[in-house]
C-alpha positions in Angstrom: -9.1 111.3 84.9 -5.5 110.6 85.8 -3.1 110.2 82.9 -0.1 107.9 82.8 3.0 109.0 81.0 5.7 106.6 79.9 9.2 107.2 78.5 10.2 104.9 75.7 14.0 104.3 75.2 15.3 101.9 72.7 17.7 99.2 73.9 20.4 100.6 71.6 20.2 104.1 73.1 20.0 102.6 76.6 23.3 100.8 76.3 25.2 103.3 74.1 24.0 106.6 75.7 22.2 106.2 79.1 24.5 103.6 80.7 27.8 105.3 79.8 26.4 108.7 80.9 25.3 107.3 84.2 28.7 105.8 84.9 30.4 109.1 84.0 28.2 111.0 86.4 29.0 108.5 89.1 32.7 108.8 88.5 32.6 112.6 88.6 30.6 112.5 91.7 33.0 110.1 93.4 36.0 112.2 92.5 34.3 115.4 93.7 33.4 113.7 96.9 37.0 112.6 97.6 38.3 116.1 96.9 35.8 117.6 99.3 36.7 115.1 102.0 40.5 115.6 101.4 40.5 119.4 101.2 37.7 120.5 103.6 36.6 117.7 105.9 39.8 115.7 106.8 42.1 118.7 107.5 39.6 119.9 110.2 39.6 116.5 112.0 42.0 116.5 114.9 45.2 114.5 114.2 44.7 114.3 110.5 45.5 117.8 109.4 49.3 117.4 109.6 49.6 113.7 108.9 52.7 112.8 106.8 54.0 116.4 107.1 57.3 117.0 108.8 59.4 120.1 109.7 62.9 119.9 108.1 65.6 119.7 110.7 68.7 121.8 110.3 71.7 119.8 109.0 74.1 122.7 108.1 77.5 122.2 109.8 76.8 118.5 110.4 79.0 115.7 109.0 77.1 114.4 106.0 77.0 110.9 107.4 75.5 112.1 110.7 73.0 114.3 108.7 72.0 111.3 106.6 71.2 109.3 109.8 69.4 112.3 111.4 67.1 112.7 108.4 66.5 109.0 108.1 65.4 108.9 111.8 62.6 111.4 111.1 61.5 109.9 107.7 63.5 112.1 105.3 66.4 111.3 102.9 69.6 113.0 102.2 70.8 113.6 98.7 74.2 115.2 98.1 73.8 117.8 95.3 77.5 118.7 95.0 80.9 119.0 96.7 82.5 122.4 96.9 85.7 123.8 98.4 85.1 126.1 101.4 87.5 128.0 103.6 85.3 128.0 106.7 83.4 124.7 106.7 85.5 121.6 107.4 85.7 118.8 104.8 82.7 116.4 104.7 80.5 118.9 106.6 77.3 120.4 105.0 77.5 124.0 103.7 73.9 124.4 102.6 70.6 122.6 102.4 67.4 122.8 100.5 64.6 122.9 101.7 65.6 125.2 104.5 65.2 124.3 108.2 61.6 124.4 109.7 60.0 124.2 106.3 57.1 121.7 106.0 57.7 118.8 103.7 56.1 115.4 103.1 57.6 112.3 104.7 60.1 110.5 102.4 61.1 113.8 100.8 64.8 114.2 99.7 66.7 117.0 101.4 69.4 118.3 99.0 72.8 119.3 100.5 76.0 120.9 99.4 79.0 119.3 101.2 82.4 120.9 101.8 85.6 119.6 100.4 87.5 121.8 102.8 90.1 124.3 101.7 91.3 123.8 98.2 94.9 124.1 99.4 96.5 121.6 101.7 99.8 119.9 102.6 100.9 116.6 101.0 101.1 114.1 103.9 104.1 112.0 104.6 103.4 108.6 103.2 107.0 107.4 102.6 107.7 103.8 103.6 104.0 103.1 104.1 102.2 100.2 102.4 100.7 101.2 99.1 97.1 100.8 100.2 97.6 102.7 103.6 99.5 105.5 102.0 96.9 106.0 99.2 94.1 106.0 101.7 95.9 108.7 103.8 96.3 110.9 100.7 92.6 110.5 99.9 91.7 111.3 103.5 93.7 114.6 103.0 91.6 115.4 99.9 94.2 114.3 97.3 92.1 111.8 95.2 93.9 112.2 91.9 96.7 109.6 92.5 98.9 108.2 89.7 100.9 105.1 90.6 104.4 104.2 89.3 106.7 101.3 90.2 110.5 101.2 90.2 113.4 99.4 91.9 114.7 100.9 95.1 117.7 99.7 97.1 116.4 101.2 100.4 112.6 101.1 100.5 111.0 97.7 101.1 109.0 96.2 98.2 105.4 97.3 97.8 106.0 100.4 100.1 105.9 104.0 98.9 109.3 105.3 97.9 108.5 108.9 96.9 105.7 111.3 96.0 105.5 114.2 93.5 104.8 116.8 94.9 107.0 115.8 97.8 105.7 115.4 101.4 105.1 118.8 103.1 104.3 120.6 99.9 101.4 123.0 100.2 99.4 122.7 97.0 95.9 122.4 95.5 94.0 119.2 96.1 93.1 119.2 92.4 96.5 118.5 91.1 97.6 114.8 90.5 99.9 113.2 93.0 102.5 110.8 91.6 103.2 107.9 93.9 106.2 105.6 93.3 106.0 102.1 94.7 109.2 100.2 95.4 109.8 97.0 93.6 112.6 96.2 96.0 116.3 96.0 95.1 117.1 95.7 91.4 118.0 92.1 90.6 121.1 91.2 88.6 119.3 88.5 86.5 115.9 88.0 85.0 114.0 84.9 83.9 113.6 84.8 80.1 109.9 84.4 79.1 108.7 82.0 76.4 107.5 84.2 73.6 107.5 81.6 70.8 104.1 81.6 69.0 103.2 85.1 70.2 102.9 88.1 68.0 105.9 90.4 67.8 104.0 93.1 69.8 103.1 90.6 72.5 106.6 89.3 72.6 108.2 92.8 73.0 105.8 93.6 75.9 106.6 90.4 77.8 110.3 90.7 77.3 110.4 94.3 78.5 108.2 93.5 81.5 111.0 91.2 82.6 113.6 94.0 82.4 115.1 92.6 79.2 115.3 94.0 75.7 114.4 92.9 72.2 117.5 92.7 70.1 117.8 91.9 66.4 114.6 90.9 64.6 114.9 88.5 61.6 112.0 87.6 59.3 111.8 84.2 57.6 109.5 83.4 54.7 107.9 80.0 54.2 107.8 78.9 57.8 104.6 77.0 58.7 103.5 79.5 61.4 101.0 82.3 61.3 102.7 85.4 59.7 103.9 87.9 62.4 104.4 85.3 65.1 107.7 84.5 66.8 109.2 81.2 65.7 112.4 81.3 67.8 114.4 83.3 70.3 118.1 83.6 70.9 118.0 82.9 74.7 116.1 79.8 75.8 112.9 80.3 77.7 113.2 79.8 81.5 116.9 80.6 81.7 118.3 83.4 83.8 119.9 86.1 81.8 121.7 89.2 83.0 119.4 92.1 83.5 119.0 94.3 80.3 120.1 91.5 78.1 119.0 91.6 74.5 117.0 88.7 73.0 117.1 88.3 69.2 113.8 87.1 67.6 113.0 85.2 64.4 109.5 86.1 63.1 107.4 84.3 60.5 106.7 86.3 57.3 104.2 85.8 54.6 105.3 85.0 51.0 
């Protein structure tokens, strides 16, 4: 006589044990299947084995902008790792790269490069009488990027043009040193317009007066004036008038009681 066997599982065990276990087995099976397809089956299918893999082109001795475009054209990206002085590789040209040429990389990969700053020593170019912007650009193009600007009156050099550099033009020196550039303010005037400094703090008043090539003279303090303490309440030369250059302006400042 044939016997029938039945398995009895409670509803609680079914939902808390059997269902989660079944789902876990299905997930593991799915992941395993994908790995097998990716590692063993797909690589052996013609045209799939090297999909997304590129050989790195050589960019050493190329201008970094040209190298960037060249890499972009094949699906790679340039990332400049550092700039270094080099006696044999011209400025802006690539000294080294990583990964090396002909290595296999994935599409979209960054190719790291070291770019030459050229020789550390060079000659200060002649920028005298040039417009400030043009002269500074020429210095930067020569590798001198540490530029300090001063302004002063000059009887010969036109206003807003470069009057002198320190070190002087033609000097052979390190590109690391600062280059002082003096910009002409034109011929020195004989008179200056007196600024209105009434109501300003003493520090602000001094700054504005000196910016107009005038000087602060005697300072007198008055107590009990209805102005904020430390502010200028009067000046010896009226605002807006023309005073001889280097004139001294006396100030009266409000003081607290």
